[in-house]
All heavy atoms as a GROMACS GRO file, in nm:
protein
  621
    1MET      N    1  11.542   2.764  11.813
    1MET     CA    2  11.573   2.690  11.698
    1MET      C    3  11.726   2.666  11.684
    1MET      O    4  11.800   2.759  11.708
    1MET     CB    5  11.516   2.764  11.573
    1MET     CG    6  11.550   2.699  11.438
    1MET     SD    7  11.493   2.785  11.292
    1MET     CE    8  11.370   2.894  11.331
    2ALA      N    9  11.762   2.545  11.648
    2ALA     CA   10  11.903   2.513  11.627
    2ALA      C   11  11.959   2.603  11.519
    2ALA      O   12  11.892   2.633  11.418
    2ALA     CB   13  11.919   2.369  11.592
    3HIS      N   14  12.082   2.656  11.541
    3HIS     CA   15  12.140   2.754  11.447
    3HIS      C   16  12.143   2.695  11.307
    3HIS      O   17  12.117   2.766  11.207
    3HIS     CB   18  12.280   2.791  11.495
    3HIS     CG   19  12.353   2.877  11.397
    3HIS    ND1   20  12.319   3.014  11.373
    3HIS    CD2   21  12.448   2.854  11.313
    3HIS    CE1   22  12.392   3.056  11.282
    3HIS    NE2   23  12.472   2.968  11.242
    4HIS      N   24  12.184   2.575  11.291
    4HIS     CA   25  12.197   2.517  11.155
    4HIS      C   26  12.064   2.504  11.084
    4HIS      O   27  12.054   2.520  10.961
    4HIS     CB   28  12.274   2.387  11.150
    4HIS     CG   29  12.202   2.274  11.227
    4HIS    ND1   30  12.190   2.265  11.362
    4HIS    CD2   31  12.145   2.165  11.178
    4HIS    CE1   32  12.120   2.160  11.391
    4HIS    NE2   33  12.092   2.092  11.279
    5LEU      N   34  11.957   2.481  11.157
    5LEU     CA   35  11.820   2.474  11.099
    5LEU      C   36  11.779   2.617  11.054
    5LEU      O   37  11.713   2.630  10.950
    5LEU     CB   38  11.718   2.402  11.190
    5LEU     CG   39  11.744   2.259  11.221
    5LEU    CD1   40  11.637   2.210  11.317
    5LEU    CD2   41  11.756   2.172  11.101
    6SER      N   42  11.810   2.709  11.133
    6SER     CA   43  11.783   2.848  11.092
    6SER      C   44  11.861   2.883  10.970
    6SER      O   45  11.806   2.948  10.876
    6SER     CB   46  11.824   2.944  11.211
    6SER     OG   47  11.798   3.079  11.172
    7GLU      N   48  11.982   2.838  10.963
    7GLU     CA   49  12.069   2.853  10.846
    7GLU      C   50  12.005   2.795  10.720
    7GLU      O   51  12.004   2.852  10.612
    7GLU     CB   52  12.207   2.809  10.872
    7GLU     CG   53  12.306   2.836  10.769
    7GLU     CD   54  12.446   2.784  10.797
    7GLU    OE1   55  12.479   2.772  10.920
    7GLU    OE2   56  12.517   2.750  10.703
    8ALA      N   57  11.947   2.673  10.735
    8ALA     CA   58  11.887   2.605  10.626
    8ALA      C   59  11.765   2.681  10.577
    8ALA      O   60  11.745   2.692  10.455
    8ALA     CB   61  11.846   2.470  10.669
    9LEU      N   62  11.683   2.732  10.666
    9LEU     CA   63  11.563   2.812  10.634
    9LEU      C   64  11.609   2.943  10.566
    9LEU      O   65  11.535   2.984  10.464
    9LEU     CB   66  11.480   2.832  10.749
    9LEU     CG   67  11.412   2.712  10.804
    9LEU    CD1   68  11.337   2.737  10.938
    9LEU    CD2   69  11.307   2.650  10.704
   10ASP      N   70  11.709   3.004  10.613
   10ASP     CA   71  11.761   3.124  10.546
   10ASP      C   72  11.811   3.091  10.405
   10ASP      O   73  11.785   3.175  10.313
   10ASP     CB   74  11.878   3.191  10.630
   10ASP     CG   75  11.830   3.251  10.761
   10ASP    OD1   76  11.704   3.266  10.777
   10ASP    OD2   77  11.919   3.273  10.842
   11ALA      N   78  11.878   2.984  10.394
   11ALA     CA   79  11.923   2.946  10.258
   11ALA      C   80  11.808   2.924  10.165
   11ALA      O   81  11.809   2.965  10.047
   11ALA     CB   82  12.020   2.823  10.270
   12LEU      N   83  11.707   2.856  10.216
   12LEU     CA   84  11.588   2.829  10.133
   12LEU      C   85  11.526   2.966  10.091
   12LEU      O   86  11.487   2.987   9.978
   12LEU     CB   87  11.495   2.740  10.204
   12LEU     CG   88  11.356   2.713  10.144
   12LEU    CD1   89  11.378   2.654  10.005
   12LEU    CD2   90  11.272   2.630  10.231
   13GLN      N   91  11.511   3.053  10.187
   13GLN     CA   92  11.450   3.183  10.157
   13GLN      C   93  11.537   3.258  10.053
   13GLN      O   94  11.472   3.334   9.972
   13GLN     CB   95  11.445   3.270  10.288
   13GLN     CG   96  11.378   3.407  10.273
   13GLN     CD   97  11.226   3.387  10.243
   13GLN    OE1   98  11.164   3.291  10.289
   13GLN    NE2   99  11.166   3.481  10.181
   14ALA      N  100  11.667   3.242  10.051
   14ALA     CA  101  11.751   3.305   9.951
   14ALA      C  102  11.756   3.228   9.824
   14ALA      O  103  11.834   3.274   9.723
   14ALA     CB  104  11.890   3.315  10.010
   15GLY      N  105  11.673   3.127   9.809
   15GLY     CA  106  11.674   3.046   9.680
   15GLY      C  107  11.782   2.952   9.667
   15GLY      O  108  11.806   2.901   9.558
   16GLN      N  109  11.852   2.916   9.776
   16GLN     CA  110  11.962   2.823   9.773
   16GLN      C  111  11.921   2.684   9.823
   16GLN      O  112  11.954   2.633   9.929
   16GLN     CB  113  12.075   2.871   9.860
   16GLN     CG  114  12.130   3.004   9.816
   16GLN     CD  115  12.223   3.071   9.922
   16GLN    OE1  116  12.225   3.032  10.035
   16GLN    NE2  117  12.287   3.173   9.879
   17TRP      N  118  11.841   2.614   9.732
   17TRP     CA  119  11.784   2.488   9.761
   17TRP      C  120  11.888   2.388   9.800
   17TRP      O  121  11.878   2.312   9.899
   17TRP     CB  122  11.698   2.436   9.648
   17TRP     CG  123  11.615   2.315   9.674
   17TRP    CD1  124  11.482   2.308   9.716
   17TRP    CD2  125  11.659   2.179   9.671
   17TRP    NE1  126  11.445   2.180   9.738
   17TRP    CE2  127  11.553   2.096   9.710
   17TRP    CE3  128  11.782   2.115   9.638
   17TRP    CZ2  129  11.558   1.961   9.714
   17TRP    CZ3  130  11.791   1.977   9.642
   17TRP    CH2  131  11.679   1.903   9.684
   18ASP      N  132  11.991   2.374   9.719
   18ASP     CA  133  12.098   2.277   9.736
   18ASP      C  134  12.167   2.296   9.877
   18ASP      O  135  12.196   2.202   9.944
   18ASP     CB  136  12.207   2.284   9.631
   18ASP     CG  137  12.153   2.225   9.492
   18ASP    OD1  138  12.068   2.132   9.501
   18ASP    OD2  139  12.193   2.274   9.393
   19ARG      N  140  12.193   2.424   9.914
   19ARG     CA  141  12.259   2.447  10.040
   19ARG      C  142  12.168   2.410  10.155
   19ARG      O  143  12.212   2.346  10.256
   19ARG     CB  144  12.296   2.596  10.047
   19ARG     CG  145  12.368   2.628  10.176
   19ARG     CD  146  12.432   2.767  10.166
   19ARG     NE  147  12.494   2.801  10.292
   19ARG     CZ  148  12.446   2.886  10.377
   19ARG    NH1  149  12.341   2.957  10.349
   19ARG    NH2  150  12.508   2.914  10.491
   20ALA      N  151  12.037   2.445  10.145
   20ALA     CA  152  11.942   2.409  10.254
   20ALA      C  153  11.938   2.254  10.262
   20ALA      O  154  11.932   2.199  10.374
   20ALA     CB  155  11.800   2.466  10.221
   21HIS      N  156  11.933   2.189  10.153
   21HIS     CA  157  11.924   2.044  10.149
   21HIS      C  158  12.048   1.980  10.213
   21HIS      O  159  12.035   1.885  10.296
   21HIS     CB  160  11.903   1.996  10.005
   21HIS     CG  161  11.881   1.848   9.995
   21HIS    ND1  162  11.981   1.759   9.961
   21HIS    CD2  163  11.769   1.771  10.015
   21HIS    CE1  164  11.930   1.636   9.963
   21HIS    NE2  165  11.803   1.641   9.997
   22SER      N  166  12.157   2.030  10.183
   22SER     CA  167  12.290   1.981  10.239
   22SER      C  168  12.288   1.992  10.391
   22SER      O  169  12.334   1.899  10.458
   22SER     CB  170  12.406   2.062  10.174
   22SER     OG  171  12.526   2.011  10.238
   23ILE      N  172  12.236   2.106  10.437
   23ILE     CA  173  12.235   2.128  10.582
   23ILE      C  174  12.142   2.031  10.658
   23ILE      O  175  12.182   1.966  10.751
   23ILE     CB  176  12.187   2.272  10.619
   23ILE    CG1  177  12.298   2.366  10.568
   23ILE    CG2  178  12.159   2.296  10.768
   23ILE    CD1  179  12.246   2.516  10.566
   24VAL      N  180  12.023   2.016  10.607
   24VAL     CA  181  11.926   1.919  10.675
   24VAL      C  182  11.952   1.776  10.655
   24VAL      O  183  11.925   1.698  10.738
   24VAL     CB  184  11.776   1.946  10.636
   24VAL    CG1  185  11.738   2.094  10.683
   24VAL    CG2  186  11.747   1.934  10.493
   25GLN      N  187  12.020   1.743  10.545
   25GLN     CA  188  12.059   1.610  10.518
   25GLN      C  189  12.152   1.540  10.616
   25GLN      O  190  12.148   1.425  10.645
   25GLN     CB  191  12.122   1.595  10.376
   25GLN     CG  192  12.127   1.454  10.322
   25GLN     CD  193  12.160   1.455  10.169
   25GLN    OE1  194  12.198   1.557  10.119
   25GLN    NE2  195  12.142   1.345  10.110
   26SER      N  196  12.229   1.630  10.688
   26SER     CA  197  12.328   1.584  10.781
   26SER      C  198  12.272   1.583  10.924
   26SER      O  199  12.350   1.556  11.019
   26SER     CB  200  12.457   1.665  10.774
   26SER     OG  201  12.425   1.800  10.816
   27ASP      N  202  12.146   1.606  10.939
   27ASP     CA  203  12.079   1.613  11.074
   27ASP      C  204  11.976   1.506  11.081
   27ASP      O  205  11.887   1.507  11.002
   27ASP     CB  206  12.026   1.753  11.099
   27ASP     CG  207  11.967   1.776  11.228
   27ASP    OD1  208  11.917   1.674  11.296
   27ASP    OD2  209  11.951   1.889  11.275
   28ALA      N  210  11.974   1.422  11.182
   28ALA     CA  211  11.876   1.316  11.199
   28ALA      C  212  11.758   1.350  11.281
   28ALA      O  213  11.667   1.267  11.303
   28ALA     CB  214  11.946   1.189  11.254
   29SER      N  215  11.747   1.480  11.317
   29SER     CA  216  11.636   1.512  11.404
   29SER      C  217  11.506   1.522  11.328
   29SER      O  218  11.496   1.534  11.202
   29SER     CB  219  11.662   1.655  11.466
   29SER     OG  220  11.651   1.756  11.366
   30ALA      N  221  11.394   1.515  11.405
   30ALA     CA  222  11.259   1.525  11.338
   30ALA      C  223  11.239   1.660  11.276
   30ALA      O  224  11.173   1.676  11.171
   30ALA     CB  225  11.150   1.497  11.446
   31ASP      N  226  11.292   1.772  11.337
   31ASP     CA  227  11.280   1.904  11.286
   31ASP      C  228  11.347   1.913  11.151
   31ASP      O  229  11.292   1.969  11.056
   31ASP     CB  230  11.329   2.005  11.377
   31ASP     CG  231  11.248   2.023  11.499
   31ASP    OD1  232  11.127   1.991  11.500
   31ASP    OD2  233  11.306   2.077  11.606
   32ALA      N  234  11.470   1.860  11.137
   32ALA     CA  235  11.541   1.861  11.009
   32ALA      C  236  11.469   1.784  10.909
   32ALA      O  237  11.461   1.819  10.786
   32ALA     CB  238  11.683   1.809  11.028
   33ALA      N  239  11.406   1.667  10.947
   33ALA     CA  240  11.331   1.584  10.858
   33ALA      C  241  11.212   1.658  10.801
   33ALA      O  242  11.178   1.643  10.687
   33ALA     CB  243  11.289   1.457  10.927
   34TRP      N  244  11.143   1.741  10.882
   34TRP     CA  245  11.031   1.817  10.833
   34TRP      C  246  11.078   1.919  10.730
   34TRP      O  247  11.016   1.934  10.621
   34TRP     CB  248  10.969   1.895  10.950
   34TRP     CG  249  10.841   1.964  10.923
   34TRP    CD1  250  10.759   1.953  10.817
   34TRP    CD2  251  10.772   2.059  11.008
   34TRP    NE1  252  10.652   2.031  10.820
   34TRP    CE2  253  10.653   2.098  10.947
   34TRP    CE3  254  10.798   2.109  11.133
   34TRP    CZ2  255  10.574   2.188  10.995
   34TRP    CZ3  256  10.715   2.195  11.189
   34TRP    CH2  257  10.592   2.242  11.120
   35ILE      N  258  11.194   1.988  10.756
   35ILE     CA  259  11.244   2.084  10.657
   35ILE      C  260  11.282   1.999  10.529
   35ILE      O  261  11.255   2.044  10.417
   35ILE     CB  262  11.361   2.163  10.711
   35ILE    CG1  263  11.312   2.248  10.834
   35ILE    CG2  264  11.421   2.252  10.602
   35ILE    CD1  265  11.434   2.316  10.903
   36HIS      N  266  11.341   1.890  10.548
   36HIS     CA  267  11.379   1.799  10.436
   36HIS      C  268  11.261   1.761  10.353
   36HIS      O  269  11.261   1.769  10.227
   36HIS     CB  270  11.451   1.677  10.494
   36HIS     CG  271  11.549   1.612  10.396
   36HIS    ND1  272  11.657   1.543  10.438
   36HIS    CD2  273  11.547   1.604  10.266
   36HIS    CE1  274  11.717   1.494  10.336
   36HIS    NE2  275  11.653   1.532  10.227
   37ALA      N  276  11.153   1.728  10.415
   37ALA     CA  277  11.026   1.701  10.347
   37ALA      C  278  10.973   1.816  10.267
   37ALA      O  279  10.941   1.806  10.149
   37ALA     CB  280  10.922   1.651  10.444
   38HIS      N  281  10.983   1.927  10.328
   38HIS     CA  282  10.938   2.056  10.265
   38HIS      C  283  11.024   2.082  10.140
   38HIS      O  284  10.976   2.120  10.028
   38HIS     CB  285  10.953   2.170  10.361
   38HIS     CG  286  10.912   2.302  10.310
   38HIS    ND1  287  10.773   2.342  10.280
   38HIS    CD2  288  10.983   2.412  10.275
   38HIS    CE1  289  10.770   2.460  10.233
   38HIS    NE2  290  10.892   2.507  10.234
   39LEU      N  291  11.148   2.060  10.148
   39LEU     CA  292  11.241   2.084  10.036
   39LEU      C  293  11.210   1.992   9.919
   39LEU      O  294  11.201   2.036   9.807
   39LEU     CB  295  11.387   2.061  10.079
   39LEU     CG  296  11.444   2.169  10.170
   39LEU    CD1  297  11.575   2.120  10.224
   39LEU    CD2  298  11.463   2.299  10.093
   40HIS      N  299  11.176   1.862   9.945
   40HIS     CA  300  11.137   1.773   9.840
   40HIS      C  301  11.002   1.804   9.782
   40HIS      O  302  10.982   1.781   9.668
   40HIS     CB  303  11.158   1.628   9.884
   40HIS     CG  304  11.304   1.587   9.893
   40HIS    ND1  305  11.378   1.574   9.782
   40HIS    CD2  306  11.384   1.563   9.993
   40HIS    CE1  307  11.500   1.540   9.814
   40HIS    NE2  308  11.506   1.535   9.943
   41ARG      N  309  10.919   1.861   9.866
   41ARG     CA  310  10.787   1.905   9.820
   41ARG      C  311  10.804   2.015   9.716
   41ARG      O  312  10.742   2.025   9.613
   41ARG     CB  313  10.704   1.948   9.931
   41ARG     CG  314  10.561   1.969   9.896
   41ARG     CD  315  10.477   1.980  10.026
   41ARG     NE  316  10.347   2.032   9.986
   41ARG     CZ  317  10.287   2.133  10.028
   41ARG    NH1  318  10.343   2.208  10.126
   41ARG    NH2  319  10.169   2.182   9.985
   42ILE      N  320  10.896   2.113   9.751
   42ILE     CA  321  10.927   2.225   9.658
   42ILE      C  322  10.972   2.173   9.529
   42ILE      O  323  10.940   2.221   9.422
   42ILE     CB  324  11.037   2.318   9.724
   42ILE    CG1  325  10.972   2.386   9.846
   42ILE    CG2  326  11.088   2.414   9.617
   42ILE    CD1  327  11.074   2.467   9.928
   43GLU      N  328  11.063   2.072   9.535
   43GLU     CA  329  11.119   2.004   9.421
   43GLU      C  330  11.018   1.936   9.335
   43GLU      O  331  11.049   1.905   9.218
   43GLU     CB  332  11.231   1.911   9.473
   43GLU     CG  333  11.313   1.840   9.370
   43GLU     CD  334  11.402   1.742   9.428
   43GLU    OE1  335  11.372   1.674   9.523
   43GLU    OE2  336  11.522   1.736   9.375
   44GLY      N  337  10.906   1.901   9.395
   44GLY     CA  338  10.801   1.823   9.320
   44GLY      C  339  10.815   1.675   9.333
   44GLY      O  340  10.744   1.598   9.276
   45ASP      N  341  10.895   1.631   9.432
   45ASP     CA  342  10.922   1.488   9.455
   45ASP      C  343  10.836   1.445   9.573
   45ASP      O  344  10.886   1.433   9.687
   45ASP     CB  345  11.067   1.463   9.482
   45ASP     CG  346  11.111   1.320   9.487
   45ASP    OD1  347  11.015   1.235   9.501
   45ASP    OD2  348  11.225   1.289   9.486
   46GLU      N  349  10.709   1.422   9.549
   46GLU     CA  350  10.611   1.388   9.652
   46GLU      C  351  10.648   1.252   9.726
   46GLU      O  352  10.628   1.243   9.842
   46GLU     CB  353  10.477   1.388   9.605
   46GLU     CG  354  10.420   1.520   9.551
   46GLU     CD  355  10.415   1.629   9.658
   46GLU    OE1  356  10.387   1.594   9.779
   46GLU    OE2  357  10.436   1.741   9.624
   47GLY      N  358  10.701   1.158   9.650
   47GLY     CA  359  10.740   1.034   9.712
   47GLY      C  360  10.852   1.050   9.811
   47GLY      O  361  10.836   0.991   9.924
   48ASN      N  362  10.952   1.126   9.780
   48ASN     CA  363  11.065   1.146   9.867
   48ASN      C  364  11.016   1.233   9.983
   48ASN      O  365  11.056   1.214  10.101
   48ASN     CB  366  11.172   1.208   9.799
   48ASN     CG  367  11.318   1.189   9.860
   48ASN    OD1  368  11.323   1.139   9.971
   48ASN    ND2  369  11.410   1.229   9.789
   49ALA      N  370  10.932   1.331   9.956
   49ALA     CA  371  10.875   1.417  10.059
   49ALA      C  372  10.796   1.334  10.163
   49ALA      O  373  10.813   1.349  10.288
   49ALA     CB  374  10.788   1.522  10.005
   50ALA      N  375  10.715   1.243  10.118
   50ALA     CA  376  10.638   1.150  10.202
   50ALA      C  377  10.729   1.074  10.298
   50ALA      O  378  10.694   1.059  10.412
   50ALA     CB  379  10.554   1.055  10.123
   51TYR      N  380  10.840   1.027  10.244
   51TYR     CA  381  10.937   0.951  10.332
   51TYR      C  382  10.986   1.047  10.442
   51TYR      O  383  10.986   1.004  10.560
   51TYR     CB  384  11.057   0.906  10.247
   51TYR     CG  385  11.173   0.863  10.328
   51TYR    CD1  386  11.174   0.734  10.381
   51TYR    CD2  387  11.280   0.940  10.353
   51TYR    CE1  388  11.277   0.688  10.459
   51TYR    CE2  389  11.391   0.897  10.436
   51TYR     CZ  390  11.385   0.769  10.483
   51TYR     OH  391  11.494   0.727  10.559
   52TRP      N  392  11.023   1.163  10.413
   52TRP     CA  393  11.072   1.262  10.515
   52TRP      C  394  10.963   1.306  10.613
   52TRP      O  395  10.994   1.324  10.731
   52TRP     CB  396  11.151   1.373  10.451
   52TRP     CG  397  11.279   1.326  10.392
   52TRP    CD1  398  11.306   1.298  10.262
   52TRP    CD2  399  11.392   1.286  10.473
   52TRP    NE1  400  11.433   1.248  10.250
   52TRP    CE2  401  11.486   1.241  10.375
   52TRP    CE3  402  11.423   1.287  10.605
   52TRP    CZ2  403  11.610   1.197  10.418
   52TRP    CZ3  404  11.551   1.241  10.647
   52TRP    CH2  405  11.642   1.198  10.548
   53TYR      N  406  10.837   1.314  10.561
   53TYR     CA  407  10.732   1.346  10.659
   53TYR      C  408  10.713   1.236  10.764
   53TYR      O  409  10.699   1.253  10.878
   53TYR     CB  410  10.600   1.370  10.581
   53TYR     CG  411  10.586   1.505  10.522
   53TYR    CD1  412  10.569   1.513  10.383
   53TYR    CD2  413  10.590   1.619  10.596
   53TYR    CE1  414  10.556   1.636  10.322
   53TYR    CE2  415  10.573   1.745  10.539
   53TYR     CZ  416  10.561   1.758  10.399
   53TYR     OH  417  10.553   1.875  10.333
   54ARG      N  418  10.727   1.109  10.715
   54ARG     CA  419  10.722   0.992  10.803
   54ARG      C  420  10.836   1.000  10.904
   54ARG      O  421  10.814   0.978  11.019
   54ARG     CB  422  10.722   0.863  10.729
   54ARG     CG  423  10.589   0.829  10.660
   54ARG     CD  424  10.585   0.687  10.601
   54ARG     NE  425  10.689   0.660  10.510
   54ARG     CZ  426  10.688   0.679  10.379
   54ARG    NH1  427  10.583   0.743  10.327
   54ARG    NH2  428  10.788   0.651  10.302
   55ARG      N  429  10.955   1.033  10.859
   55ARG     CA  430  11.071   1.046  10.951
   55ARG      C  431  11.054   1.154  11.042
   55ARG      O  432  11.104   1.147  11.161
   55ARG     CB  433  11.196   1.071  10.866
   55ARG     CG  434  11.249   0.962  10.788
   55ARG     CD  435  11.332   0.854  10.855
   55ARG     NE  436  11.438   0.904  10.934
   55ARG     CZ  437  11.569   0.917  10.895
   55ARG    NH1  438  11.605   0.870  10.776
   55ARG    NH2  439  11.660   0.964  10.977
   56ALA      N  440  10.981   1.260  11.001
   56ALA     CA  441  10.954   1.372  11.096
   56ALA      C  442  10.842   1.344  11.196
   56ALA      O  443  10.817   1.424  11.285
   56ALA     CB  444  10.924   1.500  11.014
   57GLY      N  445  10.760   1.238  11.163
   57GLY     CA  446  10.644   1.208  11.249
   57GLY      C  447  10.534   1.304  11.223
   57GLY      O  448  10.456   1.335  11.317
   58ARG      N  449  10.521   1.350  11.104
   58ARG     CA  450  10.420   1.452  11.066
   58ARG      C  451  10.346   1.405  10.942
   58ARG      O  452  10.396   1.335  10.859
   58ARG     CB  453  10.487   1.584  11.031
   58ARG     CG  454  10.557   1.644  11.145
   58ARG     CD  455  10.604   1.786  11.112
   58ARG     NE  456  10.639   1.856  11.234
   58ARG     CZ  457  10.559   1.921  11.313
   58ARG    NH1  458  10.434   1.938  11.281
   58ARG    NH2  459  10.601   1.986  11.418
   59PRO      N  460  10.217   1.446  10.935
   59PRO     CA  461  10.145   1.415  10.817
   59PRO      C  462  10.196   1.499  10.704
   59PRO      O  463  10.246   1.607  10.723
   59PRO     CB  464   9.999   1.454  10.845
   59PRO     CG  465  10.015   1.557  10.957
   59PRO     CD  466  10.140   1.518  11.029
   60ALA      N  467  10.180   1.445  10.583
   60ALA     CA  468  10.227   1.526  10.461
   60ALA      C  469  10.142   1.655  10.458
   60ALA      O  470  10.019   1.659  10.480
   60ALA     CB  471  10.200   1.439  10.331
   61ALA      N  472  10.213   1.755  10.426
   61ALA     CA  473  10.147   1.892  10.418
   61ALA      C  474  10.052   1.895  10.293
   61ALA      O  475  10.085   1.842  10.190
   61ALA     CB  476  10.251   1.999  10.408
   62ARG      N  477   9.946   1.963  10.311
   62ARG     CA  478   9.845   1.979  10.200
   62ARG      C  479   9.823   2.127  10.156
   62ARG      O  480   9.772   2.150  10.053
   62ARG     CB  481   9.713   1.919  10.243
   62ARG     CG  482   9.716   1.770  10.273
   62ARG     CD  483   9.741   1.692  10.151
   62ARG     NE  484   9.748   1.545  10.185
   62ARG     CZ  485   9.846   1.470  10.139
   62ARG    NH1  486   9.945   1.512  10.063
   62ARG    NH2  487   9.855   1.346  10.174
   63GLY      N  488   9.869   2.216  10.249
   63GLY     CA  489   9.848   2.353  10.216
   63GLY      C  490   9.958   2.410  10.115
   63GLY      O  491  10.029   2.327  10.056
   64SER      N  492   9.962   2.538  10.105
   64SER     CA  493  10.057   2.597  10.010
   64SER      C  494  10.201   2.582  10.072
   64SER      O  495  10.220   2.567  10.195
   64SER     CB  496  10.027   2.743   9.989
   64SER     OG  497  10.065   2.823  10.104
   65LEU      N  498  10.300   2.592   9.990
   65LEU     CA  499  10.440   2.589  10.037
   65LEU      C  500  10.466   2.702  10.134
   65LEU      O  501  10.538   2.684  10.234
   65LEU     CB  502  10.537   2.597   9.916
   65LEU     CG  503  10.535   2.474   9.823
   65LEU    CD1  504  10.609   2.502   9.700
   65LEU    CD2  505  10.589   2.356   9.892
   66ASP      N  506  10.417   2.821  10.106
   66ASP     CA  507  10.441   2.932  10.198
   66ASP      C  508  10.372   2.909  10.334
   66ASP      O  509  10.441   2.939  10.434
   66ASP     CB  510  10.380   3.055  10.136
   66ASP     CG  511  10.466   3.118  10.024
   66ASP    OD1  512  10.586   3.084  10.016
   66ASP    OD2  513  10.410   3.196   9.946
   67GLU      N  514  10.258   2.854  10.334
   67GLU     CA  515  10.186   2.814  10.460
   67GLU      C  516  10.272   2.722  10.544
   67GLU      O  517  10.289   2.735  10.659
   67GLU     CB  518  10.049   2.762  10.439
   67GLU     CG  519   9.951   2.866  10.390
   67GLU     CD  520   9.817   2.800  10.344
   67GLU    OE1  521   9.812   2.680  10.312
   67GLU    OE2  522   9.720   2.876  10.336
   68GLU      N  523  10.323   2.619  10.472
   68GLU     CA  524  10.403   2.518  10.538
   68GLU      C  525  10.531   2.585  10.594
   68GLU      O  526  10.572   2.554  10.707
   68GLU     CB  527  10.434   2.399  10.452
   68GLU     CG  528  10.514   2.292  10.527
   68GLU     CD  529  10.553   2.182  10.447
   68GLU    OE1  530  10.559   2.183  10.326
   68GLU    OE2  531  10.572   2.068  10.506
   69ARG      N  532  10.601   2.660  10.513
   69ARG     CA  533  10.727   2.723  10.557
   69ARG      C  534  10.698   2.808  10.684
   69ARG      O  535  10.776   2.806  10.780
   69ARG     CB  536  10.785   2.805  10.444
   69ARG     CG  537  10.920   2.855  10.479
   69ARG     CD  538  10.999   2.913  10.356
   69ARG     NE  539  10.984   2.827  10.242
   69ARG     CZ  540  10.955   2.868  10.120
   69ARG    NH1  541  10.928   2.994  10.100
   69ARG    NH2  542  10.946   2.784  10.021
   70GLN      N  543  10.588   2.886  10.682
   70GLN     CA  544  10.558   2.966  10.802
   70GLN      C  545  10.525   2.876  10.922
   70GLN      O  546  10.567   2.907  11.034
   70GLN     CB  547  10.433   3.052  10.772
   70GLN     CG  548  10.458   3.164  10.672
   70GLN     CD  549  10.342   3.237  10.627
   70GLN    OE1  550  10.226   3.204  10.671
   70GLN    NE2  551  10.350   3.329  10.541
   71ALA      N  552  10.460   2.760  10.902
   71ALA     CA  553  10.433   2.665  11.005
   71ALA      C  554  10.564   2.614  11.064
   71ALA      O  555  10.579   2.592  11.185
   71ALA     CB  556  10.345   2.553  10.963
   72ILE      N  557  10.656   2.579  10.975
   72ILE     CA  558  10.789   2.527  11.023
   72ILE      C  559  10.857   2.633  11.108
   72ILE      O  560  10.902   2.602  11.218
   72ILE     CB  561  10.879   2.484  10.900
   72ILE    CG1  562  10.818   2.363  10.831
   72ILE    CG2  563  11.018   2.458  10.953
   72ILE    CD1  564  10.888   2.334  10.695
   73VAL      N  565  10.867   2.748  11.061
   73VAL     CA  566  10.934   2.861  11.135
   73VAL      C  567  10.865   2.880  11.266
   73VAL      O  568  10.928   2.892  11.369
   73VAL     CB  569  10.937   2.987  11.051
   73VAL    CG1  570  10.985   3.109  11.138
   73VAL    CG2  571  11.030   2.970  10.925
   74HIS      N  572  10.734   2.888  11.267
   74HIS     CA  573  10.662   2.910  11.397
   74HIS      C  574  10.687   2.797  11.492
   74HIS      O  575  10.718   2.821  11.605
   74HIS     CB  576  10.510   2.927  11.363
   74HIS     CG  577  10.427   2.940  11.488
   74HIS    ND1  578  10.422   3.057  11.555
   74HIS    CD2  579  10.357   2.849  11.560
   74HIS    CE1  580  10.347   3.042  11.663
   74HIS    NE2  581  10.304   2.918  11.664
   75SER      N  582  10.683   2.668  11.445
   75SER     CA  583  10.700   2.564  11.532
   75SER      C  584  10.839   2.557  11.592
   75SER      O  585  10.865   2.534  11.710
   75SER     CB  586  10.679   2.428  11.463
   75SER     OG  587  10.702   2.317  11.541
   76LEU      N  588  10.944   2.586  11.506
   76LEU     CA  589  11.080   2.574  11.548
   76LEU      C  590  11.118   2.696  11.641
   76LEU      O  591  11.204   2.682  11.724
   76LEU     CB  592  11.173   2.566  11.434
   76LEU     CG  593  11.156   2.446  11.342
   76LEU    CD1  594  11.259   2.441  11.233
   76LEU    CD2  595  11.164   2.315  11.426
   77THR      N  596  11.055   2.808  11.625
   77THR     CA  597  11.083   2.917  11.712
   77THR      C  598  11.016   2.905  11.854
   77THR      O  599  11.044   2.973  11.944
   77THR     CB  600  11.050   3.054  11.653
   77THR    OG1  601  10.908   3.050  11.619
   77THR    CG2  602  11.126   3.075  11.532
   78GLN      N  603  10.926   2.809  11.866
   78GLN     CA  604  10.857   2.783  11.991
   78GLN      C  605  10.935   2.688  12.079
   78GLN      O  606  10.900   2.669  12.193
   78GLN     CB  607  10.714   2.729  11.968
   78GLN     CG  608  10.625   2.822  11.891
   78GLN     CD  609  10.612   2.954  11.952
   78GLN    OE1  610  10.581   2.969  12.071
   78GLN    NE2  611  10.638   3.060  11.873
   79HIS      N  612  11.026   2.613  12.021
   79HIS     CA  613  11.111   2.515  12.102
   79HIS      C  614  11.202   2.591  12.194
   79HIS      O  615  11.252   2.690  12.190
   79HIS     CB  616  11.197   2.428  12.008
   79HIS     CG  617  11.123   2.325  11.936
   79HIS    ND1  618  11.137   2.309  11.804
   79HIS    CD2  619  11.020   2.242  11.976
   79HIS    CE1  620  11.057   2.203  11.766
   79HIS    NE2  621  10.988   2.169  11.869
   0.00000   0.00000   0.00000
């Protein structure tokens, strides 16, 4: 996993939504877009989340936020 994406996930885990958002906002990768979508889902902004899921090339998540966060971590550690 790219260091800055790990840093974004750590910030999110620490409750630092703005910091996590700032990190992924400056990255055009599909992985960052997935985290970005997840962040907007946490925020309750489903429309913005849908945009970022499309950018990530992923369907919108339907499970719990914790399940999605675990899926993100698992996927990114497999790269």
